[in-house]
N, CA, C and O atoms as a Maestro MAE file, in Angstrom:
{
 s_m_m2io_version
 :::
 2.0.0
}

f_m_ct {
 s_m_title
 :::
 protein
 m_atom[308] {
  # First column is atom index #
  i_m_mmod_type
  r_m_x_coord
  r_m_y_coord
  r_m_z_coord
  i_m_residue_number
  s_m_chain_name
  s_m_pdb_residue_name
  s_m_pdb_atom_name
  i_m_atomic_number
  :::
  1 25 79.061 120.315 68.642 1 A "MET " " N  " 7
  2 3 79.856 121.496 68.939 1 A "MET " " CA " 6
  3 2 81.198 121.052 69.520 1 A "MET " " C  " 6
  4 15 81.229 120.279 70.477 1 A "MET " " O  " 8
  5 25 82.282 121.523 68.964 2 A "THR " " N  " 7
  6 3 83.595 121.163 69.482 2 A "THR " " CA " 6
  7 2 83.985 122.089 70.613 2 A "THR " " C  " 6
  8 15 83.588 123.253 70.667 2 A "THR " " O  " 8
  9 25 84.775 121.530 71.513 3 A "GLN " " N  " 7
  10 3 85.202 122.304 72.671 3 A "GLN " " CA " 6
  11 2 86.633 122.777 72.470 3 A "GLN " " C  " 6
  12 15 87.443 122.095 71.842 3 A "GLN " " O  " 8
  13 25 86.932 123.948 73.007 4 A "SER " " N  " 7
  14 3 88.291 124.463 72.920 4 A "SER " " CA " 6
  15 2 89.189 123.703 73.898 4 A "SER " " C  " 6
  16 15 88.707 123.031 74.810 4 A "SER " " O  " 8
  17 25 90.487 123.822 73.693 5 A "LYS " " N  " 7
  18 3 91.461 123.172 74.583 5 A "LYS " " CA " 6
  19 2 91.233 123.632 76.021 5 A "LYS " " C  " 6
  20 15 91.319 122.829 76.950 5 A "LYS " " O  " 8
  21 25 90.945 124.912 76.208 6 A "SER " " N  " 7
  22 3 90.703 125.445 77.549 6 A "SER " " CA " 6
  23 2 89.487 124.797 78.199 6 A "SER " " C  " 6
  24 15 89.511 124.469 79.385 6 A "SER " " O  " 8
  25 25 88.435 124.615 77.425 7 A "GLU " " N  " 7
  26 3 87.230 123.980 77.957 7 A "GLU " " CA " 6
  27 2 87.499 122.519 78.305 7 A "GLU " " C  " 6
  28 15 87.004 122.017 79.314 7 A "GLU " " O  " 8
  29 25 88.279 121.840 77.472 8 A "LEU " " N  " 7
  30 3 88.605 120.440 77.732 8 A "LEU " " CA " 6
  31 2 89.419 120.272 79.003 8 A "LEU " " C  " 6
  32 15 89.194 119.333 79.766 8 A "LEU " " O  " 8
  33 25 90.367 121.177 79.236 9 A "THR " " N  " 7
  34 3 91.207 121.042 80.430 9 A "THR " " CA " 6
  35 2 90.418 121.287 81.705 9 A "THR " " C  " 6
  36 15 90.776 120.775 82.766 9 A "THR " " O  " 8
  37 25 89.358 122.060 81.612 10 A "LYS " " N  " 7
  38 3 88.490 122.245 82.783 10 A "LYS " " CA " 6
  39 2 87.734 120.964 83.078 10 A "LYS " " C  " 6
  40 15 87.557 120.597 84.239 10 A "LYS " " O  " 8
  41 25 87.286 120.282 82.032 11 A "LEU " " N  " 7
  42 3 86.532 119.046 82.192 11 A "LEU " " CA " 6
  43 2 87.444 117.867 82.522 11 A "LEU " " C  " 6
  44 15 87.091 117.008 83.330 11 A "LEU " " O  " 8
  45 25 88.615 117.831 81.894 12 A "ASN " " N  " 7
  46 3 89.537 116.727 82.081 12 A "ASN " " CA " 6
  47 2 90.954 117.266 82.232 12 A "ASN " " C  " 6
  48 15 91.574 117.659 81.244 12 A "ASN " " O  " 8
  49 25 91.467 117.291 83.444 13 A "PRO " " N  " 7
  50 3 92.801 117.850 83.660 13 A "PRO " " CA " 6
  51 2 93.893 117.105 82.894 13 A "PRO " " C  " 6
  52 15 94.962 117.667 82.656 13 A "PRO " " O  " 8
  53 25 93.649 115.850 82.503 14 A "LEU " " N  " 7
  54 3 94.657 115.100 81.749 14 A "LEU " " CA " 6
  55 2 94.913 115.719 80.387 14 A "LEU " " C  " 6
  56 15 95.960 115.483 79.785 14 A "LEU " " O  " 8
  57 25 93.968 116.508 79.897 15 A "ALA " " N  " 7
  58 3 94.137 117.188 78.606 15 A "ALA " " CA " 6
  59 2 95.266 118.222 78.661 15 A "ALA " " C  " 6
  60 15 95.715 118.703 77.621 15 A "ALA " " O  " 8
  61 25 95.721 118.562 79.854 16 A "ARG " " N  " 7
  62 3 96.836 119.509 80.006 16 A "ARG " " CA " 6
  63 2 98.175 118.881 79.640 16 A "ARG " " C  " 6
  64 15 99.149 119.588 79.382 16 A "ARG " " O  " 8
  65 25 98.220 117.556 79.617 17 A "LEU " " N  " 7
  66 3 99.485 116.852 79.402 17 A "LEU " " CA " 6
  67 2 99.772 116.638 77.924 17 A "LEU " " C  " 6
  68 15 98.867 116.429 77.116 17 A "LEU " " O  " 8
  69 25 101.066 116.696 77.594 18 A "SER " " N  " 7
  70 3 101.492 116.334 76.248 18 A "SER " " CA " 6
  71 2 101.398 114.817 76.097 18 A "SER " " C  " 6
  72 15 101.246 114.097 77.084 18 A "SER " " O  " 8
  73 25 101.489 114.345 74.875 19 A "ASN " " N  " 7
  74 3 101.454 112.894 74.644 19 A "ASN " " CA " 6
  75 2 102.589 112.192 75.387 19 A "ASN " " C  " 6
  76 15 102.391 111.118 75.954 19 A "ASN " " O  " 8
  77 25 103.769 112.792 75.386 20 A "ARG " " N  " 7
  78 3 104.910 112.174 76.058 20 A "ARG " " CA " 6
  79 2 104.715 112.163 77.567 20 A "ARG " " C  " 6
  80 15 105.083 111.196 78.234 20 A "ARG " " O  " 8
  81 25 104.138 113.234 78.113 21 A "GLU " " N  " 7
  82 3 103.856 113.269 79.545 21 A "GLU " " CA " 6
  83 2 102.851 112.180 79.921 21 A "GLU " " C  " 6
  84 15 102.967 111.573 80.985 21 A "GLU " " O  " 8
  85 25 101.879 111.932 79.069 22 A "VAL " " N  " 7
  86 3 100.919 110.853 79.319 22 A "VAL " " CA " 6
  87 2 101.640 109.513 79.308 22 A "VAL " " C  " 6
  88 15 101.383 108.659 80.156 22 A "VAL " " O  " 8
  89 25 102.548 109.327 78.343 23 A "ASP " " N  " 7
  90 3 103.335 108.085 78.281 23 A "ASP " " CA " 6
  91 2 104.090 107.847 79.587 23 A "ASP " " C  " 6
  92 15 104.064 106.749 80.143 23 A "ASP " " O  " 8
  93 25 104.753 108.880 80.062 24 A "VAL " " N  " 7
  94 3 105.535 108.780 81.302 24 A "VAL " " CA " 6
  95 2 104.606 108.517 82.481 24 A "VAL " " C  " 6
  96 15 104.879 107.641 83.301 24 A "VAL " " O  " 8
  97 25 103.518 109.265 82.570 25 A "ALA " " N  " 7
  98 3 102.578 109.105 83.683 25 A "ALA " " CA " 6
  99 2 102.029 107.684 83.746 25 A "ALA " " C  " 6
  100 15 101.920 107.106 84.827 25 A "ALA " " O  " 8
  101 25 101.686 107.125 82.600 26 A "LYS " " N  " 7
  102 3 101.132 105.760 82.576 26 A "LYS " " CA " 6
  103 2 102.139 104.741 83.106 26 A "LYS " " C  " 6
  104 15 101.756 103.776 83.766 26 A "LYS " " O  " 8
  105 25 103.414 104.950 82.821 27 A "GLN " " N  " 7
  106 3 104.436 104.027 83.322 27 A "GLN " " CA " 6
  107 2 104.644 104.211 84.827 27 A "GLN " " C  " 6
  108 15 104.832 103.235 85.553 27 A "GLN " " O  " 8
  109 25 104.611 105.454 85.289 28 A "LEU " " N  " 7
  110 3 104.733 105.715 86.728 28 A "LEU " " CA " 6
  111 2 103.569 105.088 87.487 28 A "LEU " " C  " 6
  112 15 103.750 104.539 88.573 28 A "LEU " " O  " 8
  113 25 102.376 105.171 86.910 29 A "ILE " " N  " 7
  114 3 101.180 104.587 87.523 29 A "ILE " " CA " 6
  115 2 101.308 103.074 87.640 29 A "ILE " " C  " 6
  116 15 100.799 102.471 88.585 29 A "ILE " " O  " 8
  117 25 101.988 102.467 86.679 30 A "LYS " " N  " 7
  118 3 102.200 101.012 86.707 30 A "LYS " " CA " 6
  119 2 103.186 100.601 87.793 30 A "LYS " " C  " 6
  120 15 103.356 99.414 88.073 30 A "LYS " " O  " 8
  121 25 103.834 101.592 88.403 31 A "GLY " " N  " 7
  122 3 104.778 101.295 89.476 31 A "GLY " " CA " 6
  123 2 106.233 101.312 89.052 31 A "GLY " " C  " 6
  124 15 107.112 100.990 89.851 31 A "GLY " " O  " 8
  125 25 106.501 101.680 87.815 32 A "LEU " " N  " 7
  126 3 107.887 101.749 87.356 32 A "LEU " " CA " 6
  127 2 108.578 102.958 87.968 32 A "LEU " " C  " 6
  128 15 107.958 103.997 88.190 32 A "LEU " " O  " 8
  129 25 109.851 102.811 88.234 33 A "GLY " " N  " 7
  130 3 110.656 103.915 88.743 33 A "GLY " " CA " 6
  131 2 111.247 104.722 87.599 33 A "GLY " " C  " 6
  132 15 111.093 104.377 86.427 33 A "GLY " " O  " 8
  133 25 111.920 105.791 87.959 34 A "ILE " " N  " 7
  134 3 112.518 106.705 86.978 34 A "ILE " " CA " 6
  135 2 113.450 105.954 86.026 34 A "ILE " " C  " 6
  136 15 113.371 106.142 84.812 34 A "ILE " " O  " 8
  137 25 114.327 105.111 86.561 35 A "ILE " " N  " 7
  138 3 115.298 104.382 85.737 35 A "ILE " " CA " 6
  139 2 114.580 103.430 84.787 35 A "ILE " " C  " 6
  140 15 114.935 103.341 83.612 35 A "ILE " " O  " 8
  141 25 113.579 102.722 85.287 36 A "GLU " " N  " 7
  142 3 112.828 101.783 84.444 36 A "GLU " " CA " 6
  143 2 112.073 102.508 83.328 36 A "GLU " " C  " 6
  144 15 112.061 102.054 82.184 36 A "GLU " " O  " 8
  145 25 111.448 103.628 83.666 37 A "VAL " " N  " 7
  146 3 110.723 104.403 82.663 37 A "VAL " " CA " 6
  147 2 111.702 104.939 81.619 37 A "VAL " " C  " 6
  148 15 111.414 104.919 80.422 37 A "VAL " " O  " 8
  149 25 112.849 105.414 82.076 38 A "SER " " N  " 7
  150 3 113.825 105.967 81.130 38 A "SER " " CA " 6
  151 2 114.306 104.901 80.160 38 A "SER " " C  " 6
  152 15 114.484 105.181 78.975 38 A "SER " " O  " 8
  153 25 114.515 103.700 80.637 39 A "SER " " N  " 7
  154 3 114.949 102.604 79.774 39 A "SER " " CA " 6
  155 2 113.841 102.213 78.796 39 A "SER " " C  " 6
  156 15 114.095 102.043 77.604 39 A "SER " " O  " 8
  157 25 112.632 102.074 79.291 40 A "LEU " " N  " 7
  158 3 111.499 101.663 78.472 40 A "LEU " " CA " 6
  159 2 111.201 102.672 77.364 40 A "LEU " " C  " 6
  160 15 110.953 102.292 76.220 40 A "LEU " " O  " 8
  161 25 111.226 103.951 77.708 41 A "LEU " " N  " 7
  162 3 110.866 105.003 76.754 41 A "LEU " " CA " 6
  163 2 112.083 105.598 76.041 41 A "LEU " " C  " 6
  164 15 111.957 106.528 75.244 41 A "LEU " " O  " 8
  165 25 113.257 105.048 76.340 42 A "GLU " " N  " 7
  166 3 114.511 105.504 75.733 42 A "GLU " " CA " 6
  167 2 114.741 106.996 75.953 42 A "GLU " " C  " 6
  168 15 115.010 107.752 75.020 42 A "GLU " " O  " 8
  169 25 114.626 107.389 77.216 43 A "LEU " " N  " 7
  170 3 114.879 108.757 77.654 43 A "LEU " " CA " 6
  171 2 115.924 108.711 78.760 43 A "LEU " " C  " 6
  172 15 116.137 107.664 79.372 43 A "LEU " " O  " 8
  173 25 116.567 109.822 79.014 44 A "SER " " N  " 7
  174 3 117.496 109.851 80.142 44 A "SER " " CA " 6
  175 2 116.703 109.917 81.442 44 A "SER " " C  " 6
  176 15 115.582 110.425 81.459 44 A "SER " " O  " 8
  177 25 117.275 109.407 82.531 45 A "PRO " " N  " 7
  178 3 116.590 109.525 83.825 45 A "PRO " " CA " 6
  179 2 116.268 110.977 84.184 45 A "PRO " " C  " 6
  180 15 115.227 111.261 84.779 45 A "PRO " " O  " 8
  181 25 117.155 111.878 83.824 46 A "SER " " N  " 7
  182 3 116.927 113.299 84.097 46 A "SER " " CA " 6
  183 2 115.687 113.810 83.359 46 A "SER " " C  " 6
  184 15 114.902 114.582 83.910 46 A "SER " " O  " 8
  185 25 115.522 113.376 82.119 47 A "THR " " N  " 7
  186 3 114.355 113.782 81.330 47 A "THR " " CA " 6
  187 2 113.079 113.233 81.943 47 A "THR " " C  " 6
  188 15 112.082 113.949 82.036 47 A "THR " " O  " 8
  189 25 113.094 111.980 82.360 48 A "VAL " " N  " 7
  190 3 111.914 111.380 82.993 48 A "VAL " " CA " 6
  191 2 111.581 112.123 84.285 48 A "VAL " " C  " 6
  192 15 110.414 112.389 84.570 48 A "VAL " " O  " 8
  193 25 112.599 112.454 85.055 49 A "SER " " N  " 7
  194 3 112.383 113.198 86.293 49 A "SER " " CA " 6
  195 2 111.755 114.564 86.012 49 A "SER " " C  " 6
  196 15 110.872 115.012 86.743 49 A "SER " " O  " 8
  197 25 112.214 115.214 84.958 50 A "THR " " N  " 7
  198 3 111.636 116.505 84.567 50 A "THR " " CA " 6
  199 2 110.182 116.340 84.152 50 A "THR " " C  " 6
  200 15 109.323 117.126 84.553 50 A "THR " " O  " 8
  201 25 109.903 115.309 83.343 51 A "TYR " " N  " 7
  202 3 108.517 115.035 82.950 51 A "TYR " " CA " 6
  203 2 107.652 114.792 84.180 51 A "TYR " " C  " 6
  204 15 106.539 115.309 84.270 51 A "TYR " " O  " 8
  205 25 108.154 114.017 85.117 52 A "LYS " " N  " 7
  206 3 107.393 113.718 86.335 52 A "LYS " " CA " 6
  207 2 107.053 115.007 87.077 52 A "LYS " " C  " 6
  208 15 105.917 115.195 87.513 52 A "LYS " " O  " 8
  209 25 108.023 115.881 87.220 53 A "SER " " N  " 7
  210 3 107.778 117.158 87.906 53 A "SER " " CA " 6
  211 2 106.729 117.984 87.179 53 A "SER " " C  " 6
  212 15 105.850 118.569 87.812 53 A "SER " " O  " 8
  213 25 106.815 118.036 85.851 54 A "ARG " " N  " 7
  214 3 105.843 118.804 85.064 54 A "ARG " " CA " 6
  215 2 104.443 118.200 85.175 54 A "ARG " " C  " 6
  216 15 103.452 118.922 85.284 54 A "ARG " " O  " 8
  217 25 104.377 116.881 85.145 55 A "ILE " " N  " 7
  218 3 103.086 116.189 85.282 55 A "ILE " " CA " 6
  219 2 102.450 116.545 86.623 55 A "ILE " " C  " 6
  220 15 101.280 116.923 86.681 55 A "ILE " " O  " 8
  221 25 103.220 116.423 87.689 56 A "PHE " " N  " 7
  222 3 102.704 116.730 89.027 56 A "PHE " " CA " 6
  223 2 102.240 118.181 89.106 56 A "PHE " " C  " 6
  224 15 101.195 118.474 89.686 56 A "PHE " " O  " 8
  225 25 103.026 119.091 88.515 57 A "GLU " " N  " 7
  226 3 102.679 120.508 88.561 57 A "GLU " " CA " 6
  227 2 101.406 120.784 87.759 57 A "GLU " " C  " 6
  228 15 100.500 121.460 88.244 57 A "GLU " " O  " 8
  229 25 101.338 120.263 86.541 58 A "LYS " " N  " 7
  230 3 100.181 120.510 85.687 58 A "LYS " " CA " 6
  231 2 98.892 119.935 86.274 58 A "LYS " " C  " 6
  232 15 97.818 120.513 86.112 58 A "LYS " " O  " 8
  233 25 99.005 118.801 86.952 59 A "LEU " " N  " 7
  234 3 97.816 118.147 87.496 59 A "LEU " " CA " 6
  235 2 97.565 118.479 88.961 59 A "LEU " " C  " 6
  236 15 96.578 118.038 89.551 59 A "LEU " " O  " 8
  237 25 98.472 119.263 89.541 60 A "ASN " " N  " 7
  238 3 98.344 119.672 90.940 60 A "ASN " " CA " 6
  239 2 98.253 118.459 91.867 60 A "ASN " " C  " 6
  240 15 97.396 118.395 92.748 60 A "ASN " " O  " 8
  241 25 99.156 117.498 91.649 61 A "VAL " " N  " 7
  242 3 99.265 116.338 92.532 61 A "VAL " " CA " 6
  243 2 100.661 116.343 93.139 61 A "VAL " " C  " 6
  244 15 101.579 116.963 92.601 61 A "VAL " " O  " 8
  245 25 100.816 115.650 94.262 62 A "SER " " N  " 7
  246 3 102.116 115.658 94.925 62 A "SER " " CA " 6
  247 2 102.705 114.262 95.107 62 A "SER " " C  " 6
  248 15 103.802 114.116 95.645 62 A "SER " " O  " 8
  249 25 101.980 113.238 94.660 63 A "ASN " " N  " 7
  250 3 102.513 111.888 94.791 63 A "ASN " " CA " 6
  251 2 101.824 110.948 93.805 63 A "ASN " " C  " 6
  252 15 100.822 111.300 93.183 63 A "ASN " " O  " 8
  253 25 102.382 109.749 93.676 64 A "ILE " " N  " 7
  254 3 101.869 108.772 92.716 64 A "ILE " " CA " 6
  255 2 100.429 108.328 93.043 64 A "ILE " " C  " 6
  256 15 99.618 108.219 92.123 64 A "ILE " " O  " 8
  257 25 100.082 108.069 94.313 65 A "PRO " " N  " 7
  258 3 98.680 107.702 94.580 65 A "PRO " " CA " 6
  259 2 97.670 108.760 94.108 65 A "PRO " " C  " 6
  260 15 96.598 108.415 93.612 65 A "PRO " " O  " 8
  261 25 98.009 110.037 94.261 66 A "GLU " " N  " 7
  262 3 97.122 111.094 93.761 66 A "GLU " " CA " 6
  263 2 97.045 111.055 92.236 66 A "GLU " " C  " 6
  264 15 95.979 111.261 91.657 66 A "GLU " " O  " 8
  265 25 98.182 110.788 91.589 67 A "LEU " " N  " 7
  266 3 98.227 110.673 90.133 67 A "LEU " " CA " 6
  267 2 97.360 109.502 89.667 67 A "LEU " " C  " 6
  268 15 96.603 109.626 88.705 67 A "LEU " " O  " 8
  269 25 97.475 108.379 90.350 68 A "ILE " " N  " 7
  270 3 96.673 107.198 90.023 68 A "ILE " " CA " 6
  271 2 95.182 107.521 90.127 68 A "ILE " " C  " 6
  272 15 94.404 107.163 89.243 68 A "ILE " " O  " 8
  273 25 94.796 108.183 91.182 69 A "GLU " " N  " 7
  274 3 93.381 108.522 91.384 69 A "GLU " " CA " 6
  275 2 92.882 109.452 90.287 69 A "GLU " " C  " 6
  276 15 91.773 109.276 89.784 69 A "GLU " " O  " 8
  277 25 93.682 110.430 89.915 70 A "LEU " " N  " 7
  278 3 93.281 111.362 88.861 70 A "LEU " " CA " 6
  279 2 93.104 110.627 87.535 70 A "LEU " " C  " 6
  280 15 92.139 110.879 86.813 70 A "LEU " " O  " 8
  281 25 94.017 109.727 87.212 71 A "PHE " " N  " 7
  282 3 93.886 108.942 85.979 71 A "PHE " " CA " 6
  283 2 92.675 108.011 86.061 71 A "PHE " " C  " 6
  284 15 91.970 107.819 85.071 71 A "PHE " " O  " 8
  285 25 92.438 107.440 87.232 72 A "ARG " " N  " 7
  286 3 91.286 106.552 87.389 72 A "ARG " " CA " 6
  287 2 89.989 107.297 87.093 72 A "ARG " " C  " 6
  288 15 89.095 106.761 86.439 72 A "ARG " " O  " 8
  289 25 89.894 108.497 87.562 73 A "ILE " " N  " 7
  290 3 88.680 109.300 87.393 73 A "ILE " " CA " 6
  291 2 88.525 109.808 85.958 73 A "ILE " " C  " 6
  292 15 87.422 109.792 85.411 73 A "ILE " " O  " 8
  293 25 89.630 110.260 85.345 74 A "HIS " " N  " 7
  294 3 89.526 110.986 84.075 74 A "HIS " " CA " 6
  295 2 90.003 110.242 82.839 74 A "HIS " " C  " 6
  296 15 89.786 110.721 81.726 74 A "HIS " " O  " 8
  297 25 90.636 109.107 82.988 75 A "SER " " N  " 7
  298 3 91.167 108.408 81.822 75 A "SER " " CA " 6
  299 2 90.098 107.552 81.161 75 A "SER " " C  " 6
  300 15 89.275 106.928 81.832 75 A "SER " " O  " 8
  301 25 90.126 107.535 79.843 76 A "ASN " " N  " 7
  302 3 89.169 106.720 79.085 76 A "ASN " " CA " 6
  303 2 89.712 105.352 78.752 76 A "ASN " " C  " 6
  304 15 88.975 104.499 78.258 76 A "ASN " " O  " 8
  305 25 91.011 105.120 79.014 77 A "ASN " " N  " 7
  306 3 91.576 103.809 78.682 77 A "ASN " " CA " 6
  307 2 92.462 103.300 79.761 77 A "ASN " " C  " 6
  308 15 93.018 102.209 79.640 77 A "ASN " " O  " 8
  :::
 }
 m_bond[307] {
  # First column is bond index #
  i_m_from
  i_m_to
  i_m_order
  :::
  1 1 2 1
  2 2 3 1
  3 3 4 2
  4 3 5 1
  5 5 6 1
  6 6 7 1
  7 7 8 2
  8 7 9 1
  9 9 10 1
  10 10 11 1
  11 11 12 2
  12 11 13 1
  13 13 14 1
  14 14 15 1
  15 15 16 2
  16 15 17 1
  17 17 18 1
  18 18 19 1
  19 19 20 2
  20 19 21 1
  21 21 22 1
  22 22 23 1
  23 23 24 2
  24 23 25 1
  25 25 26 1
  26 26 27 1
  27 27 28 2
  28 27 29 1
  29 29 30 1
  30 30 31 1
  31 31 32 2
  32 31 33 1
  33 33 34 1
  34 34 35 1
  35 35 36 2
  36 35 37 1
  37 37 38 1
  38 38 39 1
  39 39 40 2
  40 39 41 1
  41 41 42 1
  42 42 43 1
  43 43 44 2
  44 43 45 1
  45 45 46 1
  46 46 47 1
  47 47 48 2
  48 47 49 1
  49 49 50 1
  50 50 51 1
  51 51 52 2
  52 51 53 1
  53 53 54 1
  54 54 55 1
  55 55 56 2
  56 55 57 1
  57 57 58 1
  58 58 59 1
  59 59 60 2
  60 59 61 1
  61 61 62 1
  62 62 63 1
  63 63 64 2
  64 63 65 1
  65 65 66 1
  66 66 67 1
  67 67 68 2
  68 67 69 1
  69 69 70 1
  70 70 71 1
  71 71 72 2
  72 71 73 1
  73 73 74 1
  74 74 75 1
  75 75 76 2
  76 75 77 1
  77 77 78 1
  78 78 79 1
  79 79 80 2
  80 79 81 1
  81 81 82 1
  82 82 83 1
  83 83 84 2
  84 83 85 1
  85 85 86 1
  86 86 87 1
  87 87 88 2
  88 87 89 1
  89 89 90 1
  90 90 91 1
  91 91 92 2
  92 91 93 1
  93 93 94 1
  94 94 95 1
  95 95 96 2
  96 95 97 1
  97 97 98 1
  98 98 99 1
  99 99 100 2
  100 99 101 1
  101 101 102 1
  102 102 103 1
  103 103 104 2
  104 103 105 1
  105 105 106 1
  106 106 107 1
  107 107 108 2
  108 107 109 1
  109 109 110 1
  110 110 111 1
  111 111 112 2
  112 111 113 1
  113 113 114 1
  114 114 115 1
  115 115 116 2
  116 115 117 1
  117 117 118 1
  118 118 119 1
  119 119 120 2
  120 119 121 1
  121 121 122 1
  122 122 123 1
  123 123 124 2
  124 123 125 1
  125 125 126 1
  126 126 127 1
  127 127 128 2
  128 127 129 1
  129 129 130 1
  130 130 131 1
  131 131 132 2
  132 131 133 1
  133 133 134 1
  134 134 135 1
  135 135 136 2
  136 135 137 1
  137 137 138 1
  138 138 139 1
  139 139 140 2
  140 139 141 1
  141 141 142 1
  142 142 143 1
  143 143 144 2
  144 143 145 1
  145 145 146 1
  146 146 147 1
  147 147 148 2
  148 147 149 1
  149 149 150 1
  150 150 151 1
  151 151 152 2
  152 151 153 1
  153 153 154 1
  154 154 155 1
  155 155 156 2
  156 155 157 1
  157 157 158 1
  158 158 159 1
  159 159 160 2
  160 159 161 1
  161 161 162 1
  162 162 163 1
  163 163 164 2
  164 163 165 1
  165 165 166 1
  166 166 167 1
  167 167 168 2
  168 167 169 1
  169 169 170 1
  170 170 171 1
  171 171 172 2
  172 171 173 1
  173 173 174 1
  174 174 175 1
  175 175 176 2
  176 175 177 1
  177 177 178 1
  178 178 179 1
  179 179 180 2
  180 179 181 1
  181 181 182 1
  182 182 183 1
  183 183 184 2
  184 183 185 1
  185 185 186 1
  186 186 187 1
  187 187 188 2
  188 187 189 1
  189 189 190 1
  190 190 191 1
  191 191 192 2
  192 191 193 1
  193 193 194 1
  194 194 195 1
  195 195 196 2
  196 195 197 1
  197 197 198 1
  198 198 199 1
  199 199 200 2
  200 199 201 1
  201 201 202 1
  202 202 203 1
  203 203 204 2
  204 203 205 1
  205 205 206 1
  206 206 207 1
  207 207 208 2
  208 207 209 1
  209 209 210 1
  210 210 211 1
  211 211 212 2
  212 211 213 1
  213 213 214 1
  214 214 215 1
  215 215 216 2
  216 215 217 1
  217 217 218 1
  218 218 219 1
  219 219 220 2
  220 219 221 1
  221 221 222 1
  222 222 223 1
  223 223 224 2
  224 223 225 1
  225 225 226 1
  226 226 227 1
  227 227 228 2
  228 227 229 1
  229 229 230 1
  230 230 231 1
  231 231 232 2
  232 231 233 1
  233 233 234 1
  234 234 235 1
  235 235 236 2
  236 235 237 1
  237 237 238 1
  238 238 239 1
  239 239 240 2
  240 239 241 1
  241 241 242 1
  242 242 243 1
  243 243 244 2
  244 243 245 1
  245 245 246 1
  246 246 247 1
  247 247 248 2
  248 247 249 1
  249 249 250 1
  250 250 251 1
  251 251 252 2
  252 251 253 1
  253 253 254 1
  254 254 255 1
  255 255 256 2
  256 255 257 1
  257 257 258 1
  258 258 259 1
  259 259 260 2
  260 259 261 1
  261 261 262 1
  262 262 263 1
  263 263 264 2
  264 263 265 1
  265 265 266 1
  266 266 267 1
  267 267 268 2
  268 267 269 1
  269 269 270 1
  270 270 271 1
  271 271 272 2
  272 271 273 1
  273 273 274 1
  274 274 275 1
  275 275 276 2
  276 275 277 1
  277 277 278 1
  278 278 279 1
  279 279 280 2
  280 279 281 1
  281 281 282 1
  282 282 283 1
  283 283 284 2
  284 283 285 1
  285 285 286 1
  286 286 287 1
  287 287 288 2
  288 287 289 1
  289 289 290 1
  290 290 291 1
  291 291 292 2
  292 291 293 1
  293 293 294 1
  294 294 295 1
  295 295 296 2
  296 295 297 1
  297 297 298 1
  298 298 299 1
  299 299 300 2
  300 299 301 1
  301 301 302 1
  302 302 303 1
  303 303 304 2
  304 303 305 1
  305 305 306 1
  306 306 307 1
  307 307 308 2
  :::
 }
}
C-alpha cells in the first residue's frame, strides 16, 4: 500500500523538503556556511539564506544542531 505525501510527512518530516532544500540542508549539516554553500551549489548567498529559512520553518527547528539531530533520526543516507 502506498502512502500519500501527507502520511509520509507525518512519519518523516524531511519529506516536507524539496530536493534543493535537502541539498542545502546536507551542506549546512556538514558545517558549510552560506557563502560556501552558495559557491558549491552555484546559488546566490541570498537564495541559500532563503532556503535555510524555509528549511528551518518547514522542520520547526531553530538552529543547525537541531537540524543535524532531525536528519540523524529521519535520514536514510
